[in-house]
N, C-alpha and C positions, 0 to 999 in steps of 0.2 A: 382633661376631656378632649376627645378627638374632634377636629373641625371637619364636618361633612357638608358645609354649606355649598360646596361646589356641586354636590349631587341634588340640591333642591330643585324641584320642578324639572328634573331630567328624566326622560322616558326612553327606553330602548324599543325599537320596532324593526322587524325584519320584513320590509316591503319593497326593497330596491333590487330589481333583477338585472341592473346594469353593472353591478359590482362583480369583479373577478378577483378571487383570492390567488395567492401564490403566483402572481404575474411574473415575478422575477425568475421563475423556473422555466418560462417559455423559451429563452435562448438555449437552455440545456437540452430541452426536448427537441428543438429544431436542429441542434447540433448533431444529434443522433441520426436525423433524417438526412441532413446535408452531407454527412460524412459517409453515408452508405451503410452505417451500422444497422439501422432498422431493416433495410432490405436484406442484409446478410443473415440476420437472425430469423427473418421471415422464411428465407430459403432453408435455413437449418431446421426449422420447426415444421416445414411443409410435410404433409402426408398424402399418399395417393388416395384419390376419391374422397377427400375431406376438405370442405370449404367452410371454415368457421365464420360466424357472424363477426367476431372480433379477431383480427389478424394476430396470430400468436407472437410474432416478432414484436409487434407494437405493444402487446400486453407485457412482454418482458422488459421492453424499454420503459414503459410507464411504471412498472414495478421498481426499476432502478431509479427513476426520477422520484418516486415516492420515498425510497430509502434515502436519497440525497436530501429530500425535504425533512427527514427525521423520522420517517415511518419505521416502526419496530414490529408490526404485525400485519397480517394480510388485511385485516379490517381497516388499517390506516390507508390502504389504497384508495378508499372512497374519498379521501381528502382531495383527490384530483377532480372530483365533481365541481369544485370551485372554479376549475378551468373549463368546465363544460361549455359555456357560451363561446369559447374560442376554439377549443380542440374537438368539440362534439361529444357524443355520448361516451360514457365511461363504463366498462364492463363491471358486472357484479362480482362480489367476493367468490361465489362458487365458480365463476368463469376463471378467475385468477388461480384458484386451487386446481382446477382441471388443467390449466396451462402448465403449472409446475409439475403435475403428475405425469404429463406427457414427455417430460425431459428424461429420457433414458440414456443408456450408454452411447447409442448412435447419435442422439441429439447433442450430447455433450461433446462428441468429437467434431460435429459440424459447428457447434457454437464456438469451439476453440479455433476453428478455421476462420470463422467470421470475425472474431476478436483480433486474431493475428492480422487479418486484412485491414481492419480498422486502425490498429496501431501502426501498421506500415504506412497508411495514408497520413495520419496526423503527425507522425514523427518525420515524414518527408517534409510536411509543411513547416515543422519546427526547424529543420535543418536549412530550409530555404529562407528563413528570416535573416535580416541584416546581422543580428547577434548570433545566429547559428544555433546549433543544438546545445542544450544546457549540459556541457561536460562538467563533472564534479571538480571542485577546487579544494585542495587540502594544503593548509599552511602556505598559501600564496602560489601553489603550483597547480596547474590545470592538468587533469588526467584526460587529455585529448585522445579521442579514439577508443577509450576504454568504457565499456558499459559496466556499471557497478550494481551487482545483484546481492541483496541481503536475504538470508534465510533466518526464520524465527518461528517459534511455536508459541501458542497462547492457550490459556484455559478459558472455556466458556461454561459457566455453571448452568445446570438445568435440573429439572425434576427427574427422578429416577424412572418415571413411567415412560420416558422417551426412549425410543429404540437406540441402542448403542451408547446410552448415557452410562458411564462407568466411574468408579472411584479414580480420581486424578492424583498425580504425584504431589499436588499442592493441597490435598485434602478436598473433601466435598465430592459431589457427583456432577458429571457434565461431559464435555467433549474437549479434545485437544487438537484443534486444527493447525496445520502447518501452513505458513505463508512465505511466499517469495515476493519481494518488492524491488523496485528499481529506484536507487537513490538519485539518479539523474533527473527523474520526472516526478518523484514521490508517488509512484504508481504501483498498484498491486498487480503483479504479473499473474499470480496463480494462488489459489487456496485449495489445500487438500484437507477435506473434512475427515476427521479420524475419531474413533471412540476415545473416551476419557482416559482409558488405561494405556493408550499408545505411548511409547517411550520417545524421548526427545532425540536420542542418539541412534535411532534405527536407520542404518545405512540405506536399506531398500527404500524406505519412505522418502528420505532426503534426496536420494538420487532421482527417484521418480518425480519429485516436486521440481527439482532443478531442471530436469529434461522437459517437463511440461512448461515451465517458465521460459526456457530457451526457445521452445517451439512457438511461443507467442511473440518473440522478438523478430523484427525485420532481419533478413539475412546478414546484412553488413554489420549489424550490431551484435552478432553472435561470435564474431571472429576473435575479438579481444575483450575479455571479460575479467572482472575482479569479483570473486565470490567471497563474501564475508559471513561469518557465523560465530556464535559464542562457543565456549569450550565444551558445553554439555552436548553438542550436537554433531561432533565430528567423529570419524572413525577412519581406519585405514582405507576401507573401500571407497568412502566418499571422497577423501582427499586424492586418492589415486584416480578416481573418475574425473575430478576437476583438473588435476595435473595433466591428464590425457586429453583434455579438451572435449570431454563427453564422448570420447571414442571416435571423433571426427578429425581427419587430417586437415592441416592448415589452420587450426584454431590455436590461439595462444591464451590460455586461461591461467589465472593466478588465484591463489586463495590466501586469506588472512583469517586465522582462527585462534580463538582463545586456547591456551594450553594450561593444564592443571599445574599448580605450584605445590608439589609434595616435598617430603624431606629430601628426596634426591635432588630436586631443583634448588632447594634451600642450601644444601651442601655445595652445589656448584656455584651458587651466588657468593657464598663465603670464600670460594677459591678464586674469585675474579682478581686478576692482577691489578696492581695500581695503574691508573691511567686508562683502564678499559672502559670506564663509564664516560658517557658524553651527556651534556645537558639535554633535558627533555624540552619539547616545545608544545604550544597549544595550537588550536586550529587556525590562528592568525599567523603562525610562524614565530611568535614571540617566545623567548626562553621562559620556562616555568621555574619559579624559585624552588630550590632544594629538591629538584626532581632530576633523575638520571636514567639513561637508557644504556644497555650493554648487550652484547651478543654472547649467548650461552652455548652456542652450537658445539664448540670444541670441547666443552666441559661436560657434555652429556653423551650417553651411549645411545646414539640414534641409528645404529647400523641397520636394524630391521626396517626403519622408516626410509632411510636414504637409499636403500636398495631399489625400491620401487618409486620413490619420489626424489629424483635428483634435485639438488639445490635447496633442500629443506633447511630452514634456519629457525632457531628459537631465540626470541628477543625478550628481554626482561625490562620492565619499567619499575623503578625504585622511587617511591614518593612517601611523604609523611603519612602516617596512619591517621585518617580522619575519624573523629568520634563516631560518625554514623556507620562506619565499617568495622568498628571494634568488636562487635558481637560475632561477626563472621570471620574475624581474623584468626589465624593459627596462634598457638602458644608462642612460637618463635617470633612471629610478627609483632605480637603484643609486647614481648620482651624487648625487641629492638625498637619499637615505636615506628616501624616502617611498614608500608604496604607494597607487596610485590605482585605485579600482573605480567603474565607471560603470553606471548602470541607466537604462533608458528606460521611461516609463510614460505612459499617457493619463489618469491621475488628475489632476484639475485643482485639487483642494482638499487641504489637509493640509500640515503643516509639513514642510520638507525632511528634517529628521532623522528624523521619524516615518516618512515614505515609505521612507527608506533602511532603517530597522529592519524595516519591514514586508516588504521584499524579502529581507532577510537571514534571516528566518525560513523562507525557502525551503529552508534547509539541512535542515529536518525530512524532506524527501523522501528523504534518504539513509537514514534509519532505516526508512522504509517500503519502500525497495528492498531493504535488508538483510533485512527481515522476509520479503519475498516470496522472496528467495533461500533463506532458512532454511525456507520452506514448500515447497520443491521446484523453484523457478525455476532454481536453479543446477545441476540434474541433469535433462537431457532424456533420457528413457529409451529412445527408439527410434531406429532408423536411418531411419525413414520420417517425412516431414514432417507428414503429416496426423495421425499419432499424437501427435507433439510439440505440434502446435497445440492439440489437445484437452487435453493435459497442462497447458499454460500456462493454459488457461481454468479448469481445476480449481484451479490455484494461486490465481488471482484469486478464485474461489469460496471457497477455504479462508480467504483473507485477509478476505473479507467476513464469513464466518461467525464467524471469530475476533474481528473488531471488534465484531460484534453481541453475542457472548458477553461481551466485556470490559465493555461499557456496560450490558447488561441483567442480568448475573448476578454481576458481581464488584464489590466495594466500591471507591469512589474512593480513589486513592492508589497504593501500591507495586504491588499486584497488577494493577490495571487498566493501569498503565503498563509492566508487566514485559515483557521480550522473550520470544519463544516458548520459548527454552531454559530460562529461569527458571520459566516457567509449567509446563513439563513436569516439572521437578524437584519443584516444590512441590505441584502439583495433578494434572496429567494422567496421570502415570505411577504414581499411587498405587494399590497393590493392595488388594484387599478379600477377605473370606471370605463366601461365599454360604450362607445357611441358609433354612429354610422353617418357618413357624409362624404360627398365627392367620390362616390363609388368605392369607398374604402371603409375599413373598420379601424377605429382609433381607440387605443388604450391610454387613458389619461392617468399619469402618475402624479403623486404629490409633488408640487413644485419646489417646496422648501426642504424635502428630504435630502440629506447630504449626499446620498449615493444614487440619486435618480439618474444623473448623467452616466454613471457607470453601468446601470442596467440598460439604458438606451444604447450606449456604445457597444455593450456586449451583444445586443441584438443585431446591430449593424455589422459588427465584426463576423458574426456567424452567417448572416445572409450574404456576406461578401466572399465567403470561403469557396474555393474552386471545388467542383465535383471530383470524386475519386476517379482515377483512371486505371 
């Protein structure tokens, strides 16, 4: 029998108008204001002879905050009313719908400009810290001066009644958005919403996504880039575009892409001379047992590739066949009990094992996609395509704002690396009691909550940020 004695003579009553919910989200909302992001979005959404009751830039920011708090639908926006005693009146759901419907092609261009200006500001603040900009480290080596961009696509399932919901390559009905993320800051640079029947290896889509993501980077971070993607997403045109620096002189772009392992490649692996293999390493630089890396370039016919992509190399990783991959293994891999993974790169320097480890850190993109889905990408709210396009851009905005909050307001370590779900539990969903005195408003947080000081320090860090110039 269950013991419910703790509930005896306990009553719940809703009569305290001093309580404020989601108080931990206030630093995030203030960050958007202090960094100039809200002002940029307001300018992007401005229309001639239209003066709305609720500033459209603020509506978009508040929608991004609602997504960070876990909102998955427009109606979840009303959760911000718990912050009403602090931030003032919150617009109704129809107002939010109208704001999204006002996001057309021109507004998207202006929003892109505002987001680029915002990222330029907070990346400058990152670079000015004592520890500097977070350059990626692979196997103990820092990729200083190199911006790492990962491309990936994901499936979002939806009902067939939604516009452009189509049968996907994974089965089911939905959408196939393309994402570009930055591994340096775990930031979503761009989201390209696409119908469910869009292919993953469409060169036009991938080039457009990469160009959009690049346009959102500060100028100095566009010069040296490493673009990583899996093998299903590359084509001649895409790799040529990357190797040419996006068609802009003075850029030094490299790519690292998965390469299919067909019978041709297996025959080349069998012809590898003795001593051609070197030990493989993990992300810490330690040698991995029974794992080897070798250069296959000279054993493959790459003439058509190397004509337009000088320096193209194909590298193979040879490791034991793990049981979880056995179903996807080829007959020759199962026969040999080995798994072969190939990558292509135009990087001409660096040890083979290190280049292989550098590509394998592309797996970080999975966490970035998972975070984007947790911020609302997994729930497209409308039957209308234009509304859903606007929604996905707010998801990218929310991911950008959250990345900025992590680096500028949270301490290095567990909190900065925490998933959105954990941040909500520890910081964002924290309630407070509002009082007034000494010509101030005071938000009283629970004294014994383990992360109360982190919320307070985050607020202080945001209020101390310099204004954008």
